[in-house]
N, CA, C, O and the ligand as a Tripos MOL2 file, in Angstrom:
@<TRIPOS>MOLECULE
protein
  229   227    58     0     0
PROTEIN
NO_CHARGES

@<TRIPOS>ATOM
      1 N          12.5390    9.1440    7.8830 N.3       1 MET1
      2 CA         11.0510    9.0810    7.7450 C.3       1 MET1
      3 C          10.6410    9.3690    6.3870 C.2       1 MET1
      4 O          10.9760   10.4380    5.8750 O.2       1 MET1
      5 N           9.9070    8.4700    5.7170 N.am      2 MET2
      6 CA          9.5020    8.7150    4.3870 C.3       2 MET2
      7 C           8.3880    9.6880    4.2810 C.2       2 MET2
      8 O           7.6540    9.8090    5.2610 O.2       2 MET2
      9 N           8.1620   10.4160    3.1900 N.am      3 ASN3
     10 CA          7.0940   11.3520    3.1710 C.3       3 ASN3
     11 C           5.8680   10.6610    2.3830 C.2       3 ASN3
     12 O           5.9590    9.5310    1.9030 O.2       3 ASN3
     13 N           4.7580   11.4330    2.3060 N.am      4 CYS4
     14 CA          3.5940   10.8590    1.7460 C.3       4 CYS4
     15 C           3.7550   10.4160    0.3620 C.2       4 CYS4
     16 O           3.2400    9.3710   -0.0360 O.2       4 CYS4
     17 N           4.5230   11.2580   -0.4520 N.am      5 LYS5
     18 CA          4.6670   10.8140   -1.7920 C.3       5 LYS5
     19 C           5.3440    9.4730   -1.9940 C.2       5 LYS5
     20 O           4.9540    8.6660   -2.8380 O.2       5 LYS5
     21 N           6.3890    9.2650   -1.1720 N.am      6 GLN6
     22 CA          7.1180    7.9650   -1.2300 C.3       6 GLN6
     23 C           6.2300    6.9410   -0.7530 C.2       6 GLN6
     24 O           6.2190    5.8500   -1.3220 O.2       6 GLN6
     25 N           5.4390    7.1890    0.2890 N.am      7 ALA7
     26 CA          4.6000    6.1580    0.9020 C.3       7 ALA7
     27 C           3.4950    5.6610   -0.1280 C.2       7 ALA7
     28 O           3.3040    4.4570   -0.3030 O.2       7 ALA7
     29 N           2.7990    6.6110   -0.7790 N.am      8 THR8
     30 CA          1.8290    6.2030   -1.7660 C.3       8 THR8
     31 C           2.4320    5.5230   -2.9520 C.2       8 THR8
     32 O           1.8430    4.6180   -3.5430 O.2       8 THR8
     33 N           3.6390    5.9770   -3.3020 N.am      9 ARG9
     34 CA          4.3120    5.2150   -4.4090 C.3       9 ARG9
     35 C           4.5640    3.6820   -4.0850 C.2       9 ARG9
     36 O           4.3780    2.7790   -4.9020 O.2       9 ARG9
     37 N           5.0150    3.5070   -2.7730 N.am     10 LEU10
     38 CA          5.3080    2.2280   -2.3170 C.3      10 LEU10
     39 C           3.9440    1.3610   -2.2830 C.2      10 LEU10
     40 O           3.9080    0.1770   -2.6180 O.2      10 LEU10
     41 N           2.8920    2.0570   -1.8620 N.am     11 VAL11
     42 CA          1.6310    1.2940   -1.8290 C.3      11 VAL11
     43 C           1.3090    0.8470   -3.1750 C.2      11 VAL11
     44 O           0.9740   -0.3230   -3.3600 O.2      11 VAL11
     45 N           1.3870    1.7060   -4.1570 N.am     12 SER12
     46 CA          0.9420    1.3320   -5.5150 C.3      12 SER12
     47 C           1.9630    0.3200   -6.1020 C.2      12 SER12
     48 O           1.5460   -0.5820   -6.8290 O.2      12 SER12
     49 N           3.2370    0.4290   -5.8270 N.am     13 GLN13
     50 CA          4.1850   -0.5750   -6.2800 C.3      13 GLN13
     51 C           3.8970   -1.9560   -5.6150 C.2      13 GLN13
     52 O           4.1290   -2.9970   -6.2300 O.2      13 GLN13
     53 N           3.4120   -1.9510   -4.4080 N.am     14 SER14
     54 CA          3.2110   -3.1880   -3.7280 C.3      14 SER14
     55 C           2.1090   -3.9880   -4.3930 C.2      14 SER14
     56 O           1.9560   -5.1720   -4.0940 O.2      14 SER14
     57 N           1.2950   -3.3560   -5.3310 N.am     15 GLN15
     58 CA          0.2670   -4.0720   -6.0560 C.3      15 GLN15
     59 C           0.8840   -4.9380   -7.1340 C.2      15 GLN15
     60 O           0.2850   -5.9060   -7.6030 O.2      15 GLN15
     61 N           2.1850   -4.5410   -7.5430 N.am     16 ASP16
     62 CA          2.8350   -5.1050   -8.6800 C.3      16 ASP16
     63 C           3.8470   -6.0000   -8.3510 C.2      16 ASP16
     64 O           4.0820   -6.9700   -9.0710 O.2      16 ASP16
     65 N           4.5180   -5.7520   -7.2550 N.am     17 ARG17
     66 CA          5.7190   -6.4830   -6.8740 C.3      17 ARG17
     67 C           5.7810   -6.6570   -5.2970 C.2      17 ARG17
     68 O           5.1080   -5.9480   -4.5490 O.2      17 ARG17
     69 N           6.5470   -7.5450   -4.8930 N.am     18 GLU18
     70 CA          6.8340   -7.7070   -3.5030 C.3      18 GLU18
     71 C           7.7590   -6.7560   -2.9340 C.2      18 GLU18
     72 O           8.8760   -6.6510   -3.4410 O.2      18 GLU18
     73 N           7.4040   -6.0020   -1.8720 N.am     19 LEU19
     74 CA          8.3020   -4.9600   -1.3760 C.3      19 LEU19
     75 C           9.3610   -5.6810   -0.5090 C.2      19 LEU19
     76 O           9.1630   -6.7460    0.0750 O.2      19 LEU19
     77 N          10.5580   -4.9390   -0.4970 N.am     20 SER20
     78 CA         11.5990   -5.5760    0.2630 C.3      20 SER20
     79 C          11.2820   -5.2730    1.7960 C.2      20 SER20
     80 O          10.4720   -4.4090    2.1320 O.2      20 SER20
     81 N          11.9890   -6.0560    2.6840 N.am     21 LEU21
     82 CA         11.6600   -5.9930    4.0390 C.3      21 LEU21
     83 C          11.8050   -4.4480    4.5980 C.2      21 LEU21
     84 O          10.8930   -3.9360    5.2470 O.2      21 LEU21
     85 N          12.9190   -3.8100    4.3190 N.am     22 PRO22
     86 CA         13.0170   -2.3950    4.7950 C.3      22 PRO22
     87 C          11.9480   -1.4860    4.2330 C.2      22 PRO22
     88 O          11.5220   -0.5610    4.9250 O.2      22 PRO22
     89 N          11.4880   -1.7060    3.0020 N.am     23 GLU23
     90 CA         10.4410   -0.8890    2.4500 C.3      23 GLU23
     91 C           9.1210   -1.1770    3.1640 C.2      23 GLU23
     92 O           8.3200   -0.2760    3.4120 O.2      23 GLU23
     93 N           8.9290   -2.3790    3.4680 N.am     24 ARG24
     94 CA          7.6130   -2.7120    4.2060 C.3      24 ARG24
     95 C           7.6100   -2.1320    5.5130 C.2      24 ARG24
     96 O           6.5860   -1.6320    5.9790 O.2      24 ARG24
     97 N           8.8230   -2.1720    6.2030 N.am     25 ILE25
     98 CA          8.8970   -1.6620    7.6140 C.3      25 ILE25
     99 C           8.6610   -0.0930    7.5660 C.2      25 ILE25
    100 O           7.8930    0.4870    8.3330 O.2      25 ILE25
    101 N           9.3910    0.5120    6.6000 N.am     26 ARG26
    102 CA          9.2000    2.1220    6.5520 C.3      26 ARG26
    103 C           7.8320    2.4590    6.1240 C.2      26 ARG26
    104 O           7.2860    3.4680    6.5680 O.2      26 ARG26
    105 N           7.2310    1.6550    5.2660 N.am     27 LEU27
    106 CA          5.8600    1.9010    4.9260 C.3      27 LEU27
    107 C           4.8760    1.8410    5.9230 C.2      27 LEU27
    108 O           4.0000    2.6910    6.0850 O.2      27 LEU27
    109 N           5.0550    0.6730    6.6880 N.am     28 ARG28
    110 CA          4.1150    0.4080    7.7570 C.3      28 ARG28
    111 C           4.1910    1.4270    8.8880 C.2      28 ARG28
    112 O           3.2110    1.7760    9.5460 O.2      28 ARG28
    113 N           5.4550    1.8810    9.0620 N.am     29 PHE29
    114 CA          5.6900    2.9500   10.1220 C.3      29 PHE29
    115 C           4.8840    4.2620    9.6490 C.2      29 PHE29
    116 O           4.1590    4.9090   10.4050 O.2      29 PHE29
    117 N           5.0900    4.5350    8.4200 N.am     30 HIS30
    118 CA          4.3980    5.8030    7.8790 C.3      30 HIS30
    119 C           2.9250    5.6690    7.9070 C.2      30 HIS30
    120 O           2.2080    6.6400    8.1470 O.2      30 HIS30
    121 N           2.4520    4.4700    7.6640 N.am     31 LEU31
    122 CA          0.9650    4.3270    7.6080 C.3      31 LEU31
    123 C           0.3770    4.4180    9.0230 C.2      31 LEU31
    124 O          -0.7770    4.8160    9.1840 O.2      31 LEU31
    125 N           1.1700    4.0460   10.0640 N.am     32 LEU32
    126 CA          0.7800    4.1850   11.4260 C.3      32 LEU32
    127 C           0.6460    5.7250   11.8700 C.2      32 LEU32
    128 O          -0.1780    6.1220   12.6930 O.2      32 LEU32
    129 N           1.5110    6.4690   11.2500 N.am     33 MET33
    130 CA          1.5720    7.9110   11.6460 C.3      33 MET33
    131 C           0.5800    8.7870   10.8490 C.2      33 MET33
    132 O           0.1640    9.8660   11.2700 O.2      33 MET33
    133 N           0.2170    8.2130    9.6070 N.am     34 CYS34
    134 CA         -0.3950    9.1370    8.6460 C.3      34 CYS34
    135 C          -1.7610    8.5610    8.2180 C.2      34 CYS34
    136 O          -1.8290    7.5440    7.5280 O.2      34 CYS34
    137 N          -2.8010    9.2100    8.6270 N.am     35 SER35
    138 CA         -4.1610    8.6010    8.3450 C.3      35 SER35
    139 C          -4.4600    8.7330    6.8340 C.2      35 SER35
    140 O          -5.2130    7.9110    6.3130 O.2      35 SER35
    141 N          -3.9170    9.7100    6.1200 N.am     36 GLY36
    142 CA         -4.1550    9.9480    4.7520 C.3      36 GLY36
    143 C          -3.6650    8.7240    3.8760 C.2      36 GLY36
    144 O          -4.3460    8.2100    2.9890 O.2      36 GLY36
    145 N          -2.4110    8.3320    4.2390 N.am     37 CYS37
    146 CA         -1.8330    7.2550    3.4330 C.3      37 CYS37
    147 C          -2.4120    5.9770    3.8640 C.2      37 CYS37
    148 O          -2.6120    5.0770    3.0490 O.2      37 CYS37
    149 N          -2.7190    5.8460    5.2480 N.am     38 SER38
    150 CA         -3.3930    4.6690    5.6680 C.3      38 SER38
    151 C          -4.6700    4.3900    4.9510 C.2      38 SER38
    152 O          -4.9350    3.2470    4.5770 O.2      38 SER38
    153 N          -5.5550    5.5080    4.7250 N.am     39 ASN39
    154 CA         -6.7600    5.3130    4.0160 C.3      39 ASN39
    155 C          -6.4530    4.9750    2.5710 C.2      39 ASN39
    156 O          -7.1570    4.1500    1.9880 O.2      39 ASN39
    157 N          -5.4500    5.5630    1.9720 N.am     40 TYR40
    158 CA         -5.0520    5.1500    0.5450 C.3      40 TYR40
    159 C          -4.6880    3.6890    0.5210 C.2      40 TYR40
    160 O          -5.0690    2.9760   -0.4060 O.2      40 TYR40
    161 N          -4.0090    3.2560    1.4470 N.am     41 ASN41
    162 CA         -3.5500    1.7700    1.4670 C.3      41 ASN41
    163 C          -4.6680    0.9310    1.6210 C.2      41 ASN41
    164 O          -4.6990   -0.1260    0.9910 O.2      41 ASN41
    165 N          -5.7580    1.3050    2.5040 N.am     42 LYS42
    166 CA         -6.9900    0.4820    2.5710 C.3      42 LYS42
    167 C          -7.6570    0.4270    1.3430 C.2      42 LYS42
    168 O          -8.0550   -0.6560    0.9130 O.2      42 LYS42
    169 N          -7.8480    1.6210    0.6400 N.am     43 GLN43
    170 CA         -8.5470    1.6420   -0.5600 C.3      43 GLN43
    171 C          -7.9890    0.7230   -1.6330 C.2      43 GLN43
    172 O          -8.6900   -0.0300   -2.3090 O.2      43 GLN43
    173 N          -6.5620    0.8560   -1.7430 N.am     44 MET44
    174 CA         -5.8920    0.0370   -2.7360 C.3      44 MET44
    175 C          -6.0080   -1.4280   -2.4600 C.2      44 MET44
    176 O          -6.0990   -2.1910   -3.4230 O.2      44 MET44
    177 N          -6.0130   -1.9140   -1.1930 N.am     45 SER45
    178 CA         -6.0660   -3.3090   -0.9620 C.3      45 SER45
    179 C          -7.5880   -3.7190   -1.1060 C.2      45 SER45
    180 O          -7.8530   -4.8800   -1.4170 O.2      45 SER45
    181 N          -8.5150   -2.8680   -0.9040 N.am     46 PHE46
    182 CA         -9.8770   -3.2160   -1.0850 C.3      46 PHE46
    183 C         -10.1360   -3.3570   -2.6280 C.2      46 PHE46
    184 O         -10.8620   -4.2660   -3.0310 O.2      46 PHE46
    185 N          -9.5960   -2.5360   -3.4320 N.am     47 ILE47
    186 CA         -9.7290   -2.4960   -5.0450 C.3      47 ILE47
    187 C          -9.0790   -3.8060   -5.4150 C.2      47 ILE47
    188 O          -9.6710   -4.5870   -6.1590 O.2      47 ILE47
    189 N          -7.8610   -4.0850   -4.9150 N.am     48 ARG48
    190 CA         -7.1750   -5.3430   -5.3450 C.3      48 ARG48
    191 C          -7.9070   -6.5730   -5.0310 C.2      48 ARG48
    192 O          -7.9560   -7.4780   -5.8630 O.2      48 ARG48
    193 N          -8.5310   -6.6790   -3.7860 N.am     49 LYS49
    194 CA         -9.3510   -7.8110   -3.4850 C.3      49 LYS49
    195 C         -10.5450   -7.9820   -4.4590 C.2      49 LYS49
    196 O         -10.8660   -9.0730   -4.9320 O.2      49 LYS49
    197 N         -11.1650   -6.8300   -4.7140 N.am     50 ALA50
    198 CA        -12.2980   -6.7890   -5.6220 C.3      50 ALA50
    199 C         -11.9060   -7.2930   -6.9790 C.2      50 ALA50
    200 O         -12.6350   -8.0670   -7.6000 O.2      50 ALA50
    201 N         -10.6950   -6.8340   -7.4710 N.am     51 MET51
    202 CA        -10.2070   -7.3000   -8.7790 C.3      51 MET51
    203 C          -9.9980   -8.7790   -8.8290 C.2      51 MET51
    204 O         -10.3610   -9.4630   -9.7870 O.2      51 MET51
    205 N          -9.4140   -9.2390   -7.7880 N.am     52 GLN52
    206 CA         -9.1030  -10.6620   -7.6670 C.3      52 GLN52
    207 C         -10.4050  -11.5670   -7.6940 C.2      52 GLN52
    208 O         -10.4520  -12.6580   -8.2620 O.2      52 GLN52
    209 N         -11.4050  -11.0060   -7.0410 N.am     53 LYS53
    210 CA        -12.6940  -11.7390   -7.0400 C.3      53 LYS53
    211 C         -13.2780  -11.7620   -8.4880 C.2      53 LYS53
    212 O         -13.7980  -12.7860   -8.9290 O.2      53 LYS53
    213 N         -13.1850  -10.6380   -9.2050 N.am     54 LEU54
    214 CA        -13.7100  -10.5600  -10.5540 C.3      54 LEU54
    215 C         -12.9670  -11.5600  -11.4030 C.2      54 LEU54
    216 O         -13.5620  -12.2070  -12.2650 O.2      54 LEU54
    217 N         -11.6460  -11.7010  -11.1710 N.am     55 ARG55
    218 CA        -10.8350  -12.6110  -12.0850 C.3      55 ARG55
    219 C         -11.2380  -14.0530  -11.7560 C.2      55 ARG55
    220 O         -11.1800  -14.8960  -12.6520 O.2      55 ARG55
    221 N         -11.6080  -14.3580  -10.6240 N.am     56 GLU56
    222 CA        -11.8810  -15.8230  -10.2310 C.3      56 GLU56
    223 C         -13.1390  -16.3060  -10.9240 C.2      56 GLU56
    224 O         -13.3470  -17.5140  -11.0400 O.2      56 GLU56
    225 N         -13.9700  -15.4130  -11.3800 N.am     57 ARG57
    226 CA        -15.1560  -15.8510  -12.1260 C.3      57 ARG57
    227 C         -14.8770  -16.4220  -13.4070 C.2      57 ARG57
    228 O         -15.7980  -16.8230  -14.1190 O.2      57 ARG57
    229 ZN          1.3240    9.9150    4.3940 Zn       58 ZN58
@<TRIPOS>BOND
     1     1     2 1
     2     2     3 1
     3     3     4 2
     4     3     5 am
     5     5     6 1
     6     6     7 1
     7     7     8 2
     8     7     9 am
     9     9    10 1
    10    10    11 1
    11    11    12 2
    12    11    13 am
    13    13    14 1
    14    14    15 1
    15    15    16 2
    16    15    17 am
    17    17    18 1
    18    18    19 1
    19    19    20 2
    20    19    21 am
    21    21    22 1
    22    22    23 1
    23    23    24 2
    24    23    25 am
    25    25    26 1
    26    26    27 1
    27    27    28 2
    28    27    29 am
    29    29    30 1
    30    30    31 1
    31    31    32 2
    32    31    33 am
    33    33    34 1
    34    34    35 1
    35    35    36 2
    36    35    37 am
    37    37    38 1
    38    38    39 1
    39    39    40 2
    40    39    41 am
    41    41    42 1
    42    42    43 1
    43    43    44 2
    44    43    45 am
    45    45    46 1
    46    46    47 1
    47    47    48 2
    48    47    49 am
    49    49    50 1
    50    50    51 1
    51    51    52 2
    52    51    53 am
    53    53    54 1
    54    54    55 1
    55    55    56 2
    56    55    57 am
    57    57    58 1
    58    58    59 1
    59    59    60 2
    60    59    61 am
    61    61    62 1
    62    62    63 1
    63    63    64 2
    64    63    65 am
    65    65    66 1
    66    66    67 1
    67    67    68 2
    68    67    69 am
    69    69    70 1
    70    70    71 1
    71    71    72 2
    72    71    73 am
    73    73    74 1
    74    74    75 1
    75    75    76 2
    76    75    77 am
    77    77    78 1
    78    78    79 1
    79    79    80 2
    80    79    81 am
    81    81    82 1
    82    82    83 1
    83    83    84 2
    84    83    85 am
    85    85    86 1
    86    86    87 1
    87    87    88 2
    88    87    89 am
    89    89    90 1
    90    90    91 1
    91    91    92 2
    92    91    93 am
    93    93    94 1
    94    94    95 1
    95    95    96 2
    96    95    97 am
    97    97    98 1
    98    98    99 1
    99    99   100 2
   100    99   101 am
   101   101   102 1
   102   102   103 1
   103   103   104 2
   104   103   105 am
   105   105   106 1
   106   106   107 1
   107   107   108 2
   108   107   109 am
   109   109   110 1
   110   110   111 1
   111   111   112 2
   112   111   113 am
   113   113   114 1
   114   114   115 1
   115   115   116 2
   116   115   117 am
   117   117   118 1
   118   118   119 1
   119   119   120 2
   120   119   121 am
   121   121   122 1
   122   122   123 1
   123   123   124 2
   124   123   125 am
   125   125   126 1
   126   126   127 1
   127   127   128 2
   128   127   129 am
   129   129   130 1
   130   130   131 1
   131   131   132 2
   132   131   133 am
   133   133   134 1
   134   134   135 1
   135   135   136 2
   136   135   137 am
   137   137   138 1
   138   138   139 1
   139   139   140 2
   140   139   141 am
   141   141   142 1
   142   142   143 1
   143   143   144 2
   144   143   145 am
   145   145   146 1
   146   146   147 1
   147   147   148 2
   148   147   149 am
   149   149   150 1
   150   150   151 1
   151   151   152 2
   152   151   153 am
   153   153   154 1
   154   154   155 1
   155   155   156 2
   156   155   157 am
   157   157   158 1
   158   158   159 1
   159   159   160 2
   160   159   161 am
   161   161   162 1
   162   162   163 1
   163   163   164 2
   164   163   165 am
   165   165   166 1
   166   166   167 1
   167   167   168 2
   168   167   169 am
   169   169   170 1
   170   170   171 1
   171   171   172 2
   172   171   173 am
   173   173   174 1
   174   174   175 1
   175   175   176 2
   176   175   177 am
   177   177   178 1
   178   178   179 1
   179   179   180 2
   180   179   181 am
   181   181   182 1
   182   182   183 1
   183   183   184 2
   184   183   185 am
   185   185   186 1
   186   186   187 1
   187   187   188 2
   188   187   189 am
   189   189   190 1
   190   190   191 1
   191   191   192 2
   192   191   193 am
   193   193   194 1
   194   194   195 1
   195   195   196 2
   196   195   197 am
   197   197   198 1
   198   198   199 1
   199   199   200 2
   200   199   201 am
   201   201   202 1
   202   202   203 1
   203   203   204 2
   204   203   205 am
   205   205   206 1
   206   206   207 1
   207   207   208 2
   208   207   209 am
   209   209   210 1
   210   210   211 1
   211   211   212 2
   212   211   213 am
   213   213   214 1
   214   214   215 1
   215   215   216 2
   216   215   217 am
   217   217   218 1
   218   218   219 1
   219   219   220 2
   220   219   221 am
   221   221   222 1
   222   222   223 1
   223   223   224 2
   224   223   225 am
   225   225   226 1
   226   226   227 1
   227   227   228 2
@<TRIPOS>SUBSTRUCTURE
     1 MET1         2 RESIDUE 1 A MET
     2 MET2         6 RESIDUE 1 A MET
     3 ASN3        10 RESIDUE 1 A ASN
     4 CYS4        14 RESIDUE 1 A CYS
     5 LYS5        18 RESIDUE 1 A LYS
     6 GLN6        22 RESIDUE 1 A GLN
     7 ALA7        26 RESIDUE 1 A ALA
     8 THR8        30 RESIDUE 1 A THR
     9 ARG9        34 RESIDUE 1 A ARG
    10 LEU10       38 RESIDUE 1 A LEU
    11 VAL11       42 RESIDUE 1 A VAL
    12 SER12       46 RESIDUE 1 A SER
    13 GLN13       50 RESIDUE 1 A GLN
    14 SER14       54 RESIDUE 1 A SER
    15 GLN15       58 RESIDUE 1 A GLN
    16 ASP16       62 RESIDUE 1 A ASP
    17 ARG17       66 RESIDUE 1 A ARG
    18 GLU18       70 RESIDUE 1 A GLU
    19 LEU19       74 RESIDUE 1 A LEU
    20 SER20       78 RESIDUE 1 A SER
    21 LEU21       82 RESIDUE 1 A LEU
    22 PRO22       86 RESIDUE 1 A PRO
    23 GLU23       90 RESIDUE 1 A GLU
    24 ARG24       94 RESIDUE 1 A ARG
    25 ILE25       98 RESIDUE 1 A ILE
    26 ARG26      102 RESIDUE 1 A ARG
    27 LEU27      106 RESIDUE 1 A LEU
    28 ARG28      110 RESIDUE 1 A ARG
    29 PHE29      114 RESIDUE 1 A PHE
    30 HIS30      118 RESIDUE 1 A HIS
    31 LEU31      122 RESIDUE 1 A LEU
    32 LEU32      126 RESIDUE 1 A LEU
    33 MET33      130 RESIDUE 1 A MET
    34 CYS34      134 RESIDUE 1 A CYS
    35 SER35      138 RESIDUE 1 A SER
    36 GLY36      142 RESIDUE 1 A GLY
    37 CYS37      146 RESIDUE 1 A CYS
    38 SER38      150 RESIDUE 1 A SER
    39 ASN39      154 RESIDUE 1 A ASN
    40 TYR40      158 RESIDUE 1 A TYR
    41 ASN41      162 RESIDUE 1 A ASN
    42 LYS42      166 RESIDUE 1 A LYS
    43 GLN43      170 RESIDUE 1 A GLN
    44 MET44      174 RESIDUE 1 A MET
    45 SER45      178 RESIDUE 1 A SER
    46 PHE46      182 RESIDUE 1 A PHE
    47 ILE47      186 RESIDUE 1 A ILE
    48 ARG48      190 RESIDUE 1 A ARG
    49 LYS49      194 RESIDUE 1 A LYS
    50 ALA50      198 RESIDUE 1 A ALA
    51 MET51      202 RESIDUE 1 A MET
    52 GLN52      206 RESIDUE 1 A GLN
    53 LYS53      210 RESIDUE 1 A LYS
    54 LEU54      214 RESIDUE 1 A LEU
    55 ARG55      218 RESIDUE 1 A ARG
    56 GLU56      222 RESIDUE 1 A GLU
    57 ARG57      226 RESIDUE 1 A ARG
    58 ZN58       229 GROUP 0 **** ****
């Protein structure tokens, strides 16, 4: 089971690179169990989408 530090690191890495399948599975599993990291992941993907919209202009 990965801890919160590893999970948040993977979330931020996933902004820059494609995660491997085992990484994605472990991260998804952690996010299901942990509301803190789940919120962090939501915020990161929200920011990422906002940034992409800005870039489209
Ligand atoms: Zn966590």
